[in-house]
Jmol script that loads the backbone (N, CA, C; Angstrom):
load data "model"
ATOM      1  N   MET A   1      84.800 126.206  97.162  1.00  0.00           N
ATOM      2  CA  MET A   1      85.113 125.137  98.411  1.00  0.00           C
ATOM      3  C   MET A   1      85.007 123.969  96.979  1.00  0.00           C
ATOM      4  N   GLU A   2      84.059 124.003  96.001  1.00  0.00           N
ATOM      5  CA  GLU A   2      83.713 122.729  95.246  1.00  0.00           C
ATOM      6  C   GLU A   2      85.180 122.679  94.272  1.00  0.00           C
ATOM      7  N   ARG A   3      85.521 123.657  94.200  1.00  0.00           N
ATOM      8  CA  ARG A   3      87.075 123.665  93.221  1.00  0.00           C
ATOM      9  C   ARG A   3      88.083 123.187  94.007  1.00  0.00           C
ATOM     10  N   ASP A   4      88.017 123.035  95.328  1.00  0.00           N
ATOM     11  CA  ASP A   4      88.929 122.568  96.041  1.00  0.00           C
ATOM     12  C   ASP A   4      89.001 120.934  95.993  1.00  0.00           C
ATOM     13  N   GLY A   5      87.754 120.564  96.201  1.00  0.00           N
ATOM     14  CA  GLY A   5      87.092 118.928  96.121  1.00  0.00           C
ATOM     15  C   GLY A   5      87.744 118.569  94.694  1.00  0.00           C
ATOM     16  N   GLN A   6      87.625 119.238  93.916  1.00  0.00           N
ATOM     17  CA  GLN A   6      87.904 118.574  92.166  1.00  0.00           C
ATOM     18  C   GLN A   6      89.200 118.880  92.062  1.00  0.00           C
ATOM     19  N   LEU A   7      89.884 119.756  92.661  1.00  0.00           N
ATOM     20  CA  LEU A   7      91.355 119.641  92.589  1.00  0.00           C
ATOM     21  C   LEU A   7      91.999 118.537  93.601  1.00  0.00           C
ATOM     22  N   GLN A   8      91.461 118.237  94.381  1.00  0.00           N
ATOM     23  CA  GLN A   8      91.988 117.045  95.345  1.00  0.00           C
ATOM     24  C   GLN A   8      91.542 115.606  94.469  1.00  0.00           C
ATOM     25  N   LEU A   9      90.467 115.528  93.733  1.00  0.00           N
ATOM     26  CA  LEU A   9      90.229 114.347  93.090  1.00  0.00           C
ATOM     27  C   LEU A   9      90.879 114.173  91.803  1.00  0.00           C
ATOM     28  N   TYR A  10      91.286 115.258  91.224  1.00  0.00           N
ATOM     29  CA  TYR A  10      92.278 115.263  90.340  1.00  0.00           C
ATOM     30  C   TYR A  10      93.486 114.646  90.846  1.00  0.00           C
ATOM     31  N   GLY A  11      94.368 115.545  91.798  1.00  0.00           N
ATOM     32  CA  GLY A  11      95.379 114.715  92.711  1.00  0.00           C
ATOM     33  C   GLY A  11      95.374 113.178  92.702  1.00  0.00           C
ATOM     34  N   VAL A  12      94.241 112.800  93.331  1.00  0.00           N
ATOM     35  CA  VAL A  12      93.910 111.422  93.878  1.00  0.00           C
ATOM     36  C   VAL A  12      93.954 110.369  92.235  1.00  0.00           C
ATOM     37  N   LEU A  13      93.303 110.717  91.156  1.00  0.00           N
ATOM     38  CA  LEU A  13      93.233 110.185  90.010  1.00  0.00           C
ATOM     39  C   LEU A  13      94.122 110.475  89.067  1.00  0.00           C
ATOM     40  N   ALA A  14      95.232 111.419  89.466  1.00  0.00           N
ATOM     41  CA  ALA A  14      96.545 111.455  88.705  1.00  0.00           C
ATOM     42  C   ALA A  14      97.304 110.190  89.464  1.00  0.00           C
ATOM     43  N   ALA A  15      97.552 110.349  90.670  1.00  0.00           N
ATOM     44  CA  ALA A  15      98.349 109.372  91.481  1.00  0.00           C
ATOM     45  C   ALA A  15      98.088 108.009  90.947  1.00  0.00           C
ATOM     46  N   ARG A  16      96.482 107.600  90.875  1.00  0.00           N
ATOM     47  CA  ARG A  16      96.047 106.183  90.646  1.00  0.00           C
ATOM     48  C   ARG A  16      96.522 106.001  88.758  1.00  0.00           C
ATOM     49  N   LEU A  17      96.446 106.916  88.301  1.00  0.00           N
ATOM     50  CA  LEU A  17      96.809 107.066  86.972  1.00  0.00           C
ATOM     51  C   LEU A  17      98.508 106.573  86.456  1.00  0.00           C
ATOM     52  N   LYS A  18      99.062 107.268  87.739  1.00  0.00           N
ATOM     53  CA  LYS A  18     100.660 107.019  87.480  1.00  0.00           C
ATOM     54  C   LYS A  18     100.928 105.570  87.719  1.00  0.00           C
ATOM     55  N   GLN A  19     100.197 105.231  88.745  1.00  0.00           N
ATOM     56  CA  GLN A  19     100.463 103.781  89.150  1.00  0.00           C
ATOM     57  C   GLN A  19     100.037 103.015  88.342  1.00  0.00           C
ATOM     58  N   ALA A  20      99.028 102.937  87.725  1.00  0.00           N
ATOM     59  CA  ALA A  20      98.298 101.959  87.023  1.00  0.00           C
ATOM     60  C   ALA A  20      99.689 102.300  85.117  1.00  0.00           C
ATOM     61  N   HIS A  21      99.827 103.240  84.925  1.00  0.00           N
ATOM     62  CA  HIS A  21     100.917 103.160  83.803  1.00  0.00           C
ATOM     63  C   HIS A  21     102.080 102.408  84.175  1.00  0.00           C
ATOM     64  N   LEU A  22     102.617 102.412  85.842  1.00  0.00           N
ATOM     65  CA  LEU A  22     103.513 102.053  86.315  1.00  0.00           C
ATOM     66  C   LEU A  22     103.424 100.212  86.033  1.00  0.00           C
ATOM     67  N   ARG A  23     102.260  99.812  86.016  1.00  0.00           N
ATOM     68  CA  ARG A  23     101.990  98.550  86.424  1.00  0.00           C
ATOM     69  C   ARG A  23     101.890  97.972  84.711  1.00  0.00           C
ATOM     70  N   VAL A  24     101.364  98.697  83.873  1.00  0.00           N
ATOM     71  CA  VAL A  24     101.241  98.167  82.443  1.00  0.00           C
ATOM     72  C   VAL A  24     102.391  98.225  82.089  1.00  0.00           C
ATOM     73  N   ALA A  25     103.823  99.241  82.162  1.00  0.00           N
ATOM     74  CA  ALA A  25     105.120  99.035  81.674  1.00  0.00           C
ATOM     75  C   ALA A  25     106.006  98.147  82.006  1.00  0.00           C
ATOM     76  N   ASN A  26     105.339  97.362  83.255  1.00  0.00           N
ATOM     77  CA  ASN A  26     106.076  96.114  83.696  1.00  0.00           C
ATOM     78  C   ASN A  26     106.663  95.450  82.554  1.00  0.00           C
ATOM     79  N   PRO A  27     107.805  94.888  82.446  1.00  0.00           N
ATOM     80  CA  PRO A  27     108.542  94.082  81.462  1.00  0.00           C
ATOM     81  C   PRO A  27     107.952  92.665  81.444  1.00  0.00           C
ATOM     82  N   GLU A  28     106.982  92.244  82.197  1.00  0.00           N
ATOM     83  CA  GLU A  28     106.575  90.942  82.062  1.00  0.00           C
ATOM     84  C   GLU A  28     105.215  90.852  81.372  1.00  0.00           C
ATOM     85  N   VAL A  29     104.661  92.154  80.939  1.00  0.00           N
ATOM     86  CA  VAL A  29     103.380  92.027  80.586  1.00  0.00           C
ATOM     87  C   VAL A  29     103.615  91.919  78.831  1.00  0.00           C
ATOM     88  N   PRO A  30     102.841  91.125  78.291  1.00  0.00           N
ATOM     89  CA  PRO A  30     103.323  90.820  76.705  1.00  0.00           C
ATOM     90  C   PRO A  30     102.884  91.888  76.203  1.00  0.00           C
ATOM     91  N   ASP A  31     103.882  92.469  74.999  1.00  0.00           N
ATOM     92  CA  ASP A  31     103.585  93.622  74.133  1.00  0.00           C
ATOM     93  C   ASP A  31     102.220  93.730  73.701  1.00  0.00           C
ATOM     94  N   GLY A  32     101.463  92.758  73.271  1.00  0.00           N
ATOM     95  CA  GLY A  32     100.157  93.122  72.695  1.00  0.00           C
ATOM     96  C   GLY A  32      99.233  93.717  73.845  1.00  0.00           C
ATOM     97  N   THR A  33      99.224  92.623  74.836  1.00  0.00           N
ATOM     98  CA  THR A  33      98.560  93.153  76.380  1.00  0.00           C
ATOM     99  C   THR A  33      98.745  94.726  76.418  1.00  0.00           C
ATOM    100  N   ARG A  34      99.999  94.744  76.488  1.00  0.00           N
ATOM    101  CA  ARG A  34     100.774  96.312  76.897  1.00  0.00           C
ATOM    102  C   ARG A  34     100.034  97.275  76.250  1.00  0.00           C
ATOM    103  N   ARG A  35      99.964  97.252  74.684  1.00  0.00           N
ATOM    104  CA  ARG A  35      99.668  98.266  73.769  1.00  0.00           C
ATOM    105  C   ARG A  35      97.967  98.052  74.147  1.00  0.00           C
ATOM    106  N   GLU A  36      97.396  97.255  74.242  1.00  0.00           N
ATOM    107  CA  GLU A  36      95.951  97.731  74.745  1.00  0.00           C
ATOM    108  C   GLU A  36      95.594  98.275  76.114  1.00  0.00           C
ATOM    109  N   LEU A  37      96.368  97.906  76.869  1.00  0.00           N
ATOM    110  CA  LEU A  37      96.353  98.646  78.396  1.00  0.00           C
ATOM    111  C   LEU A  37      96.564  99.839  78.029  1.00  0.00           C
ATOM    112  N   SER A  38      97.563 100.186  77.590  1.00  0.00           N
ATOM    113  CA  SER A  38      98.079 101.444  77.288  1.00  0.00           C
ATOM    114  C   SER A  38      97.295 102.362  76.487  1.00  0.00           C
ATOM    115  N   ARG A  39      96.488 101.705  75.181  1.00  0.00           N
ATOM    116  CA  ARG A  39      95.443 102.581  74.780  1.00  0.00           C
ATOM    117  C   ARG A  39      94.325 103.001  75.506  1.00  0.00           C
ATOM    118  N   ARG A  40      94.034 102.000  76.513  1.00  0.00           N
ATOM    119  CA  ARG A  40      92.891 102.377  77.427  1.00  0.00           C
ATOM    120  C   ARG A  40      93.092 103.318  78.683  1.00  0.00           C
ATOM    121  N   LEU A  41      94.415 103.229  78.823  1.00  0.00           N
ATOM    122  CA  LEU A  41      94.884 104.220  80.280  1.00  0.00           C
ATOM    123  C   LEU A  41      94.929 105.693  79.157  1.00  0.00           C
ATOM    124  N   LEU A  42      95.178 105.644  78.000  1.00  0.00           N
ATOM    125  CA  LEU A  42      95.157 106.703  77.305  1.00  0.00           C
ATOM    126  C   LEU A  42      93.568 107.392  77.086  1.00  0.00           C
ATOM    127  N   ALA A  43      92.886 106.389  77.151  1.00  0.00           N
ATOM    128  CA  ALA A  43      91.346 107.002  76.956  1.00  0.00           C
ATOM    129  C   ALA A  43      90.786 107.586  78.199  1.00  0.00           C
ATOM    130  N   VAL A  44      91.251 106.809  79.335  1.00  0.00           N
ATOM    131  CA  VAL A  44      90.919 107.323  80.724  1.00  0.00           C
ATOM    132  C   VAL A  44      91.503 108.757  80.953  1.00  0.00           C
ATOM    133  N   THR A  45      92.810 108.801  80.441  1.00  0.00           N
ATOM    134  CA  THR A  45      93.635 110.244  80.615  1.00  0.00           C
ATOM    135  C   THR A  45      92.516 111.414  79.860  1.00  0.00           C
ATOM    136  N   ALA A  46      92.156 111.210  78.695  1.00  0.00           N
ATOM    137  CA  ALA A  46      91.582 111.630  77.935  1.00  0.00           C
ATOM    138  C   ALA A  46      89.838 112.518  78.528  1.00  0.00           C
ATOM    139  N   VAL A  47      89.421 111.545  79.023  1.00  0.00           N
ATOM    140  CA  VAL A  47      88.121 111.612  79.950  1.00  0.00           C
ATOM    141  C   VAL A  47      88.348 112.248  81.068  1.00  0.00           C
ATOM    142  N   ALA A  48      89.561 112.144  81.719  1.00  0.00           N
ATOM    143  CA  ALA A  48      89.572 112.922  82.832  1.00  0.00           C
ATOM    144  C   ALA A  48      89.297 114.435  82.747  1.00  0.00           C
ATOM    145  N   LYS A  49      89.883 115.054  81.797  1.00  0.00           N
ATOM    146  CA  LYS A  49      89.845 116.163  81.192  1.00  0.00           C
ATOM    147  C   LYS A  49      88.325 116.777  81.202  1.00  0.00           C
ATOM    148  N   HIS A  50      87.464 115.938  80.933  1.00  0.00           N
ATOM    149  CA  HIS A  50      86.100 116.342  80.894  1.00  0.00           C
ATOM    150  C   HIS A  50      85.075 116.110  81.968  1.00  0.00           C
ATOM    151  N   ASP A  51      85.399 114.678  82.600  1.00  0.00           N
ATOM    152  CA  ASP A  51      84.717 114.220  83.815  1.00  0.00           C
ATOM    153  C   ASP A  51      85.369 113.199  84.541  1.00  0.00           C
ATOM    154  N   LEU A  52      85.766 113.660  85.795  1.00  0.00           N
ATOM    155  CA  LEU A  52      86.703 113.188  86.607  1.00  0.00           C
ATOM    156  C   LEU A  52      85.803 111.797  87.104  1.00  0.00           C
ATOM    157  N   ALA A  53      84.499 111.822  87.448  1.00  0.00           N
ATOM    158  CA  ALA A  53      83.841 110.795  87.881  1.00  0.00           C
ATOM    159  C   ALA A  53      84.110 109.450  86.893  1.00  0.00           C
ATOM    160  N   ASP A  54      83.650 109.740  85.789  1.00  0.00           N
ATOM    161  CA  ASP A  54      83.668 108.647  84.853  1.00  0.00           C
ATOM    162  C   ASP A  54      85.227 108.461  84.459  1.00  0.00           C
ATOM    163  N   ALA A  55      86.137 108.948  84.671  1.00  0.00           N
ATOM    164  CA  ALA A  55      87.272 108.630  84.598  1.00  0.00           C
ATOM    165  C   ALA A  55      88.000 107.774  85.607  1.00  0.00           C
ATOM    166  N   ALA A  56      87.499 107.874  86.940  1.00  0.00           N
ATOM    167  CA  ALA A  56      87.946 106.932  87.859  1.00  0.00           C
ATOM    168  C   ALA A  56      86.983 105.897  87.868  1.00  0.00           C
ATOM    169  N   ARG A  57      85.570 105.927  87.287  1.00  0.00           N
ATOM    170  CA  ARG A  57      85.025 104.593  87.061  1.00  0.00           C
ATOM    171  C   ARG A  57      85.786 103.708  86.175  1.00  0.00           C
ATOM    172  N   ARG A  58      86.191 104.476  85.137  1.00  0.00           N
ATOM    173  CA  ARG A  58      86.930 103.597  83.926  1.00  0.00           C
ATOM    174  C   ARG A  58      88.296 103.176  84.704  1.00  0.00           C
ATOM    175  N   LEU A  59      88.912 103.736  85.349  1.00  0.00           N
ATOM    176  CA  LEU A  59      90.128 103.335  85.829  1.00  0.00           C
ATOM    177  C   LEU A  59      89.866 102.389  87.163  1.00  0.00           C
ATOM    178  N   ASP A  60      88.831 102.072  87.714  1.00  0.00           N
ATOM    179  CA  ASP A  60      88.362 100.907  88.598  1.00  0.00           C
ATOM    180  C   ASP A  60      88.363  99.691  87.995  1.00  0.00           C
ATOM    181  N   VAL A  61      87.475  99.705  86.499  1.00  0.00           N
ATOM    182  CA  VAL A  61      87.672  98.745  85.817  1.00  0.00           C
ATOM    183  C   VAL A  61      88.929  98.414  85.305  1.00  0.00           C
ATOM    184  N   LEU A  62      89.900  99.242  84.839  1.00  0.00           N
ATOM    185  CA  LEU A  62      91.117  98.913  84.413  1.00  0.00           C
ATOM    186  C   LEU A  62      91.883  98.129  85.595  1.00  0.00           C
ATOM    187  N   THR A  63      91.805  98.955  86.709  1.00  0.00           N
ATOM    188  CA  THR A  63      92.767  98.517  88.016  1.00  0.00           C
ATOM    189  C   THR A  63      92.293  96.993  88.318  1.00  0.00           C
ATOM    190  N   ALA A  64      90.790  96.580  88.342  1.00  0.00           N
ATOM    191  CA  ALA A  64      90.404  95.203  88.378  1.00  0.00           C
ATOM    192  C   ALA A  64      91.093  94.438  87.540  1.00  0.00           C
ATOM    193  N   GLU A  65      91.098  94.646  86.238  1.00  0.00           N
ATOM    194  CA  GLU A  65      91.418  93.978  85.323  1.00  0.00           C
ATOM    195  C   GLU A  65      93.058  93.493  85.327  1.00  0.00           C
ATOM    196  N   LEU A  66      93.690  94.447  85.721  1.00  0.00           N
ATOM    197  CA  LEU A  66      95.364  94.542  86.076  1.00  0.00           C
ATOM    198  C   LEU A  66      95.395  93.563  87.101  1.00  0.00           C
ATOM    199  N   ASP A  67      94.451  93.751  87.931  1.00  0.00           N
ATOM    200  CA  ASP A  67      94.877  92.768  89.482  1.00  0.00           C
ATOM    201  C   ASP A  67      94.195  91.351  88.796  1.00  0.00           C
ATOM    202  N   GLU A  68      93.287  90.925  87.841  1.00  0.00           N
ATOM    203  CA  GLU A  68      92.895  89.882  87.438  1.00  0.00           C
ATOM    204  C   GLU A  68      93.936  89.289  86.805  1.00  0.00           C
ATOM    205  N   LEU A  69      94.679  90.126  85.925  1.00  0.00           N
ATOM    206  CA  LEU A  69      95.858  89.537  85.129  1.00  0.00           C
ATOM    207  C   LEU A  69      97.225  88.985  85.728  1.00  0.00           C
ATOM    208  N   GLY A  70      97.011  89.675  87.056  1.00  0.00           N
ATOM    209  CA  GLY A  70      98.277  89.583  87.911  1.00  0.00           C
ATOM    210  C   GLY A  70      99.254  90.346  87.736  1.00  0.00           C
ATOM    211  N   ILE A  71      99.139  91.607  86.979  1.00  0.00           N
ATOM    212  CA  ILE A  71     100.223  92.390  86.693  1.00  0.00           C
ATOM    213  C   ILE A  71     100.409  93.220  88.357  1.00  0.00           C
ATOM    214  N   PRO A  72     101.518  93.010  88.867  1.00  0.00           N
ATOM    215  CA  PRO A  72     101.884  93.492  90.218  1.00  0.00           C
ATOM    216  C   PRO A  72     102.099  94.922  90.154  1.00  0.00           C
ATOM    217  N   ASP A  73     101.887  95.712  91.482  1.00  0.00           N
ATOM    218  CA  ASP A  73     102.166  97.116  91.685  1.00  0.00           C
ATOM    219  C   ASP A  73     103.492  97.126  91.776  1.00  0.00           C
ATOM    220  N   ARG A  74     104.365  98.083  90.967  1.00  0.00           N
ATOM    221  CA  ARG A  74     105.514  98.586  91.504  1.00  0.00           C
ATOM    222  C   ARG A  74     106.022  99.159  92.146  1.00  0.00           C
TER     223      ARG A  74
END
end "model"
wireframe off; spacefill off
backbone 0.3
color backbone group
């Protein structure tokens, strides 16, 4: 049962990471900002391999920053 919950969390996190990557790839994002955000997304992806809850928290912070920067969903 726990394994099913973990797989579901993986699916949710993967969908959120995909959306974040699409937002960062927005052509309106300056190159330097895009590089930094991409680096952070890769770090979140790496953390997800070992600790889904920590990765989700990190992604929450990054998503909030994308919102503050005004980077729209695509």
